[in-house]
C-alpha positions, 0 to 999 in steps of 0.5 A: 768162549772157546768151544769145549772139545770132546776127549777121545774117551768121551767120543769113544763112549758116545760112539760105542753107546750109539752102536750098542743101542742100535745093535740091541734095537736091531736085535730086538726088532729082529727077534720080534720079526722072527717071533711074529714069523714063528707065530704065523707059522705055528698058527698055520700048522695049528689051523691045518691040523684042526681042519684036517681033524674036522674034515676026517670026522665021520660025524661031519661026513654024515651031517653033510649028507643030512637034510639040514646040515647046518643044524648038525654042523653048527654045534659041532663046529662051535664046540671044536672052535672053543676047544681048540682056541681058534677064531672060526671053524666053517664047514661048507658045501663045495659051492661055498655055502656055509653050514657053520660060522661063529656068527649064526647070521652068516650061515647060508651065506657064501664063504669069502676066500680062496678054496680052489686048491681044496676043491682040487683035493689039496689042503692048503693054508693062506692069509685072507681077509674075511668077515672076521677080518684078516686071518690065517686059515686052512681049507681042507676037502671032506671026502665021502666013502666013494672019495668024492669031495662033498664039502670043505672045512676052513679053520682060521685064527685072526691076525689080531689074535696072533699079534695079541699073543706076540705082544704078551711075549714082548715083556720077556723079550725086552726083559732080556734086551734091557740087561744086555743094553745095560751090560754093554753100556757099563762095559763101554763106560769102563773102557772109556774110563780106562782110555781117559786115564791113558790119554789124560783126557786129551782130544784127537786134535790135541793128541795129533798136535802134541805128536806133531810138535813133539816129533818135530822137536825131538828130531830137530834138536841138536842133542842126541836123545835116547829113551829107555823103558823100565825093562831096558828096551829102546823106546825112542832115539832121535836123529841126532842120537842115531848119528852120535851112536853110529846107528843107521837111520833105518836100523830097527832098534825101537823096542829092542833090548839095549844089550842086543843093539850095537852101541859104543861100550861106554854108552851101553854100560851107562844105559845098562846101569840105569844110574843117574849121570850129570855132564859125564864125558864118554867116548863113542867111536871117534867122538867125545860125548857129554852124557846126562842120564836121569830116571823119568817119572810121571805122577810117582810112577817110574817110566824108564830113563832118558839119556841126552848126548852132546857132541863135544869132540871139537870143543874138547880139541879146542879146549886142549889147544887152549890149554896148550896155549895157556900153558905156553903163555904162562911159561912165556910169562915166567920166562919173561920174568926170568929174563928180566931178572937176568937182564937186570943182573947182566946190567948190574954186572956191566955197571960194576965193571965186570963185563966178562961175567955179564957176557958169559951169563947172557950168552949161556942162557941164549945158547941153551935156549937156541940149542933146544930150538935148533934140536927140535926144529931140526929133528921135527919138520912138522911145524905143529909138532915142533911147536907143541914140543917147544911149548911142552918144554917151556911148560916142563921148565916152569914145573921144574921138569927136564923135558928131554927130546931124544937125540935120534928123534926124527920126523920129516913128514907125519903119515898121520893127520896133524890133529891125531899126531898132536893128540897122541904126543900131547896127551902122552907128554901131559900124562908124563908131566902129571906123573912126575909132579910132586916127585923128588928131583931130578924129574925127567920126561923123555920124548921120542917121535920118529919113523922106525921100520915103516912105523910111526913110533911115539915113546914117552918115558918119565921118572915118576912112580910108575904104573902098577901092573894090575892097572896097565890094562886100564891105562887107555880106558875112559875114566882112568887118570893119574890125577886124583881129580882127572876125568881120564880122557887124555889117554882114552883119546890116545887109545881111540886114535890108536884103534882108529888107525890100527896101531898098538899101545904098550905100557912098560917100565922106563930106565928112570924107574917110571912109566914108558908109554909106547905107541906104534902106528902104521907108516905111510900109506898111499893117499 
């Protein structure tokens, strides 16, 4: 069976309990030591005061000069001892002979202990072992009228008596220490309980392993991850998230409000709104991102929001190219059917002996197709753009739209990368084809691509319903679309290319009454 690991809260409680107990015990021991020291000092002060009082008594001086000092001094000493609560009051001659003692048999015997300082005229206190055991005692000289030392007085209290008094104070001391210990233990328990809730009962090894795993996973996934708190502050952003959002690796964004971080506008709006989003395409600089945002909860409590970002720039490009190829394929299929119908017609005319009409019908269609190809290829030497325009022409023909390449259209070599040029032209033409869809005939789209005054000029006009003036400013914003089901990325991508290359984009009214999109990009630069 696996060994049960202590949680952080349990370990903290145990540690605090041990520390608090040791502190309380140390405090109690210190208090006992201080009390004992104070008791010894108080005993020294007491015995010195009593000894000085006895030594200064005229009766004591008179008794020391009598024929039998002991008979006079013993009753006086005992009455004094009982009155002061001391353990002995001994009056002696300078040669240590006792004249009084609590035990009468000790009278006449020499005093046990130090008396040298008193003989020198200095009262003193000391701790010595005598006939009554260890005691705290004071020794004071007795002077006659000529200031000669005629005797000594020693007053003492045994250390057993001092300790008995101290033991009587211990219940009070422990009465104070026990509530303090209980209060500290209760505080430690409440703190550990709170910590247990915050750490969910996990142990240090579990939390360390969880942090290491989560940190490794969060920084290794291929999706950008952004976590916000309830007050819209950045709680976490992983490496991929920083890359997709254009943030420096060492940028101090953690615990910063979203409004104060330099984020792409679409991302900042989404994060600031705190709304849920599912597979929502947004633009972030040169990237097309798919965003998912959800509110995070734990046990019913809202913690904030989490945003995941996937880079679909290349996928969108491939999808756009695939759509173009699919549209071209469908147009070629339609042309195949149409060519088969015309071929049957030509063969039938030949069989009917009407060869001249069959020849005119066949050569007319070939001439029109060849004329369009010659005009496009002759005007546009950029192979990718020429192929795009031919494909769009076939697609327009399939939809019943007349795609007109302006006669003065001319582009020998694009100053832009081919991908950016195809993005601009392809999306503008797609938008124009969508605009004229469903409108009465004739439906027409006009395209011009060329260099004018050292600028690359792309102009696409349509005969659709046109664009309302109040919607012109939104035309190149993500989410705007001429299609009711569109997501509005085409023109947003155009606007992105324009901004990246420092160009301009305008929306006006065409000669056919529809919209006229004009894009100007800087001309050729030194590479």
